[in-house]
N, C-alpha and C positions, 0 to 999 in steps of 0.2 A: 643110329637109333633116334637121334634128334630129328634127322631128316624125315624118317618114317612117321614120327609123332606130329611134326609140323605139317607133313603132307596129309595125314589123317584129319587133323583139325581143319585145314583149309578145305578138304573135301566135304566134311560135315557142314561147314559154313556155307559153301557154295550150294550144296543140296538143300539146306534149309532156306536159303535165299530163293532158289528156284521154286521150291514148293510154295513158298509164301506168294511169290509173284504170279504163279499159275494156279492158285487154288480156285476151286469152283465157287462161283458166287452163290450166296444164300438164295434159295427159292423165295420169290417175293410175290405177293398178291396185293400190291399197294393199291388202295382205293384212292382215287384223286380227291383232294380236299373239296373241290367244287361239288362232288356228288354226295359227300357226307352231310346228312341232315334229314329233316322231315320234309316230305314232299306231299303236296295235295293240290286241290283245285278250289276255286272260289265260285260257288253258286249262291248260297246263303251263308255267309261267314266262311271261315276256312275249314275245309274238310281234309283231314289227313288220310292219305292212301297208304303210305308206307314210310319207313325210315331206313336209310342206308347208313350203316355204321362203319367206322374205320377198321373194325376187325374183320371185314369181309362178309358181313351178313346183311340181309334185308329183312325187315320185320313188318308184317302186315297186321291189321287188326285181327284179333282172334285169340291170342297172338299166334301167327304162323311165321316161322322163320326159315329162310333158305340161305345157303351160302351163295356168294356171288364171286365172279372173277371179272376183271376188266382188262380188255385188250384194245388199245386205241380208244375209239369212241363206242365200243360195243360192250354191253353188260350181259353176262350169261348167268342165269339162275341155275343152281345145282342143288340136288337133293340126294343124299347118299352117294356123292361123287358122280351122279348121272346128270347130264345136261337136261334141264327141263324146258328151257326156252331162252330167247335172247332179244335184245332190242338195241338199236343205235340211238345215241342221244347227242344233243348239243345244248349247251347252257349259255345263255346271254341274260345279263341283268337279273340273276336269280330266278330265271324261268328255264325249265327243261323241256325241250321239244323231243318227242319220242317218235321214231320211225323204224321201218324194216323189222317189225316184230315177228317172232317165231314161237311155236310151241305154246307153253303156258303164258307167254307174254302177248299172244294174239289179242287184239282188241284194245290194248293199252293206249294206242295212239289217239283214240277218241277223247281221252282226258287231256291230251296235249294242247297247249303247253301247261306243264305243271308249275306250281309256284313253290319256292322254298319257304317253308313256314318258320 
């Protein structure tokens, strides 16, 4: 009887350990800290184009809000879980250079480089 109980407890312990060690990671849409903030350009004073928030949204004047996802150096805009467009970025000294734009992001490169406001 004691052997059966001891075996059962060991089995439960091993299964719990295995499940903990192999549990699926939480899905994450982490926005890099360097992207978070207000971005704009300087012609006459600072003009804000959009704000990227750490909660995975981008807010334009209007206010118009889209969800975003980031993979590597590519930002993808989403609306109702549909990809609306994307762009590649690089950031140096609080300036964002935008390239390889698609969809709703076409034309954004003309504002590049953007300044973090």
